[in-house]
C-alpha positions as CSV (number, residue, x, y, z in Angstrom):
1,A,-15.9,32.2,56.5
2,M,-12.7,30.2,56.4
3,M,-14.6,27.0,55.7
4,K,-16.5,28.7,52.9
5,S,-13.2,30.0,51.4
6,L,-11.6,26.5,51.6
7,L,-14.7,25.0,50.0
8,L,-14.7,27.5,47.2
9,E,-11.0,26.9,46.7
10,F,-11.6,23.1,46.6
11,V,-14.4,23.4,44.0
12,F,-12.2,25.7,41.9
13,T,-9.3,23.1,42.0
14,L,-11.7,20.3,41.0
15,N,-13.0,22.3,38.1
16,L,-9.4,23.2,37.0
17,L,-8.3,19.5,37.2
18,S,-11.4,18.5,35.2
19,M,-10.6,21.0,32.5
20,M,-7.0,19.8,32.4
21,S,-8.0,16.2,32.2
22,F,-10.4,17.0,29.3
23,Q,-7.6,18.9,27.4
24,V,-5.1,16.1,28.0
25,H,-7.7,13.5,26.8
26,S,-8.4,15.5,23.7
27,F,-4.8,16.1,23.0
28,S,-3.9,12.4,23.3
29,K,-6.9,11.4,21.3
30,Y,-5.7,13.7,18.5
31,F,-2.3,12.2,18.5
32,S,-3.6,8.7,18.7
33,N,-4.8,9.2,15.2
34,I,-1.4,10.2,14.0
35,Q,1.1,7.6,12.9
36,W,4.8,8.5,12.8
37,T,6.7,6.6,10.1
38,C,10.5,7.0,9.7
39,N,12.4,4.9,7.3
40,S,15.9,6.2,7.6
41,G,19.2,4.8,6.4
42,K,18.0,3.2,3.1
43,S,17.3,6.1,0.7
44,S,16.6,9.8,0.6
45,I,13.1,9.1,-0.6
46,Q,12.4,7.3,2.7
47,K,11.9,10.4,4.8
48,C,10.2,10.8,8.2
49,F,6.6,11.7,7.6
50,M,3.2,11.8,9.4
51,S,0.3,9.9,7.9
52,K,-3.1,9.7,9.4
53,K,-4.1,6.3,10.5
54,N,-7.1,4.9,8.7
55,N,-9.4,2.5,10.5
56,I,-10.8,1.3,7.2
57,R,-7.5,-0.5,6.4
58,P,-7.8,-4.3,6.8
59,T,-5.8,-6.2,9.4
60,I,-3.0,-8.5,8.2
61,D,-4.8,-11.4,9.9
62,D,-8.0,-10.7,7.9
63,V,-6.0,-10.5,4.7
64,E,-4.5,-13.9,5.4
65,R,-8.0,-15.3,6.3
66,I,-9.6,-14.2,3.0
67,S,-6.6,-15.5,1.0
68,K,-7.5,-19.0,2.4
69,G,-11.2,-18.6,1.7
70,L,-12.1,-17.9,5.3
71,A,-14.4,-15.1,6.4
72,A,-12.7,-11.9,7.6
73,K,-13.4,-10.8,11.1
74,R,-14.1,-7.3,9.9
75,R,-17.0,-6.9,7.5
76,G,-16.1,-5.4,4.2
77,T,-12.5,-6.6,4.0
78,G,-13.3,-8.8,1.1
79,S,-16.1,-9.0,-1.5
80,R,-17.9,-11.9,-3.2
81,S,-17.5,-10.0,-6.5
82,V,-13.7,-9.7,-6.0
83,P,-11.9,-13.1,-5.7
84,H,-9.1,-13.3,-3.2
85,R,-8.7,-17.0,-2.4
86,L,-5.4,-18.4,-3.6
87,N,-4.5,-21.8,-5.0
88,S,-1.3,-23.6,-3.9
89,E,0.8,-22.3,-6.8
90,E,-0.3,-18.7,-6.2
91,R,0.5,-19.1,-2.5
92,I,4.2,-19.6,-3.2
93,E,4.4,-16.2,-5.0
94,W,2.2,-14.7,-2.3
95,D,4.6,-15.6,0.5
96,L,7.5,-14.2,-1.6
97,A,5.7,-11.0,-2.4
98,K,5.1,-10.2,1.3
99,K,8.8,-10.3,2.0
100,R,10.2,-8.6,-1.0
101,R,7.2,-6.2,-1.4
102,F,6.6,-6.7,-5.0
103,L,4.4,-9.3,-6.8
104,T,5.3,-11.2,-10.0
105,L,2.5,-12.3,-12.3
106,R,2.4,-14.1,-15.6
107,G,0.5,-11.7,-17.7
108,S,-2.1,-10.1,-15.4
109,G,-2.4,-13.2,-13.2
110,W,-5.8,-13.9,-14.7
111,R,-7.5,-17.2,-13.7
112,K,-10.2,-18.2,-16.1
113,E,-12.3,-20.1,-13.5
114,R,-12.4,-17.1,-11.2
115,G,-12.7,-14.5,-14.0
116,D,-10.1,-12.3,-12.3
117,S,-6.7,-12.3,-10.6
118,P,-7.0,-13.4,-7.0
119,L,-3.3,-13.0,-6.4
120,A,-3.2,-9.4,-7.6
121,N,-6.4,-8.6,-5.6
122,I,-5.1,-10.1,-2.3
123,Y,-1.7,-8.5,-2.6
124,R,-3.3,-5.1,-3.1
125,N,-5.3,-5.8,0.1
126,Y,-2.0,-6.7,1.9
127,C,-0.4,-3.4,0.7
128,D,-3.4,-1.5,2.0
129,A,-3.0,-3.3,5.4
130,V,0.7,-2.3,5.7
131,A,0.3,1.1,3.9
132,V,2.8,0.7,1.1
133,P,2.6,1.1,-2.7
134,C,1.4,-2.0,-4.5
135,I,4.3,-2.9,-6.8
136,S,3.6,-5.6,-9.5
137,V,5.7,-7.1,-12.2
138,L,3.6,-8.2,-15.2
139,R,5.6,-10.6,-17.3
140,S,4.6,-10.9,-21.0
141,I,3.4,-14.3,-22.2
142,G,4.1,-16.0,-25.5
143,N,7.0,-16.2,-27.9
144,T,6.9,-12.6,-28.9
145,E,9.6,-10.1,-27.8
146,V,9.7,-9.3,-24.1
147,S,7.4,-6.5,-23.0
148,D,7.3,-6.7,-19.2
149,Q,5.8,-4.0,-17.0
150,V,6.4,-2.7,-13.5
151,I,3.3,-1.1,-12.1
152,V,3.6,1.0,-8.9
153,D,0.0,1.5,-7.6
154,F,-0.1,4.3,-5.1
155,S,-3.8,3.7,-4.0
156,P,-2.9,1.7,-0.9
157,L,-1.3,4.9,0.5
158,R,-4.7,6.5,0.6
159,K,-3.5,9.9,-0.3
160,K,-3.6,12.0,-3.4
161,S,-0.2,13.7,-3.3
162,V,2.4,11.2,-4.5
163,N,4.5,13.5,-6.7
164,E,7.7,12.8,-4.8
165,L,7.2,9.0,-5.3
166,V,6.6,9.5,-9.0
167,V,9.7,11.6,-9.3
168,Y,11.7,8.8,-7.5
169,C,10.2,6.1,-9.8
170,M,11.4,8.1,-12.9
171,E,14.8,8.8,-11.5
172,A,15.3,5.1,-10.5
173,L,15.0,4.2,-14.2
174,S,18.3,5.9,-15.0
175,S,20.2,2.6,-14.5
176,F,17.9,0.8,-17.0
177,N,17.6,3.3,-19.8
178,S,18.7,0.9,-22.5
179,S,15.8,-1.5,-21.8
180,V,13.0,0.9,-20.9
181,T,10.7,1.2,-23.9
182,Q,7.8,3.2,-22.4
183,T,6.7,5.0,-19.2
184,A,3.3,6.2,-18.1
185,D,2.4,8.5,-15.2
186,N,-1.2,7.7,-14.3
187,S,-0.9,9.1,-10.8
188,K,-2.7,12.5,-11.1
189,I,-6.1,11.8,-9.9
190,D,-7.6,15.2,-10.9
191,D,-6.4,14.6,-14.5
192,L,-7.9,11.1,-14.6
193,G,-11.4,12.5,-13.9
194,W,-12.2,10.6,-10.7
195,G,-13.0,13.8,-8.6
196,D,-12.3,14.2,-4.9
197,L,-11.3,10.9,-3.4
198,D,-10.7,12.2,0.2
199,K,-13.9,10.7,1.4
200,V,-13.3,7.4,-0.4
201,F,-9.9,7.1,1.1
202,D,-11.3,7.5,4.6
203,E,-14.4,5.2,4.2
204,E,-14.0,2.7,1.4
205,P,-12.2,-0.7,1.2
206,I,-9.3,-0.9,-1.2
207,W,-11.2,-2.9,-3.8
208,R,-13.5,0.2,-4.3
209,I,-10.6,2.6,-4.7
210,P,-9.4,3.1,-8.3
211,V,-5.8,2.4,-9.2
212,F,-3.5,5.4,-9.8
213,S,0.0,4.5,-10.7
214,F,3.3,4.8,-12.4
215,V,4.1,2.2,-15.1
216,A,7.4,1.3,-16.8
217,T,7.7,-1.1,-19.7
218,F,11.0,-3.1,-20.3
219,S,12.4,-5.1,-23.2
220,V,14.8,-7.0,-20.9
221,R,13.1,-9.2,-18.3
222,S,16.0,-9.2,-15.8
223,D,16.1,-5.4,-15.8
224,C,12.4,-5.3,-15.1
225,K,12.8,-7.5,-12.1
226,K,15.8,-5.5,-10.8
227,Y,13.9,-2.3,-11.1
228,A,11.0,-3.7,-9.2
229,E,13.3,-4.9,-6.5
230,K,15.1,-1.5,-6.2
231,V,11.8,0.4,-6.0
232,A,10.4,-2.0,-3.4
233,L,13.6,-1.7,-1.3
234,D,13.5,2.1,-1.4
235,I,9.8,2.9,-1.0
236,A,8.0,-0.2,0.3
237,E,10.4,-1.6,2.9
238,G,11.1,-4.7,0.8
239,Q,13.7,-7.3,1.6
240,R,16.1,-9.1,-0.8
241,V,15.0,-12.6,-1.2
242,N,17.2,-15.1,-3.0
243,V,15.1,-17.6,-4.9
244,D,15.7,-19.6,-8.1
245,V,13.2,-18.5,-10.7
246,D,13.2,-19.3,-14.4
247,D,13.0,-15.8,-16.0
248,S,12.4,-17.3,-19.4
249,K,8.8,-18.3,-18.5
């Protein structure tokens, strides 16, 4: 009877340990899909928040590979219909953009021989890899008056609710009121008629996700660049990079 009692107790203990192990595994598996991000000490907009990891995001290594015309290790990172390979001139701006977290383009960065802007495409991929907004400065071309734009594309965040970021982008313009000629809030997905993108965010590469953004247009080129730098520092973990650039071009 004593042996039987000990055996039953042993079996009960094994079952209990098995259940506890399963619960711990499930618990740890749940939290392995949660990424904590805390950007304190720079700005009030950089709050601690939880964002779900997304396995569809490209790796930085694969982004670098397709920028050189090499095949990505993960299928679907690039597309033959969306050019990403950079030339030597574009690579200079590419290396700067990764540090300061905003991209500068002449016009839209269009390359006639590629029928698109490889630099804009690859930088958007990079922003998706590091989960930050894709900030671009589009400098007007020609001898007409300056009409430069800063576009803050929120699609690399892979979430619909970006209201706080839009409010920040508007408030950050207060120092440049004299040179801001126009703003456009294109961030409300429901109003833009794209429907529910939750599944798209979880399953599709960035080049299949539509752009939703905040846009500010400037009449003073230097203010446009300063605004892009400010926004990048505050919401995209950018760095100040001192580089001699002829803003007249």
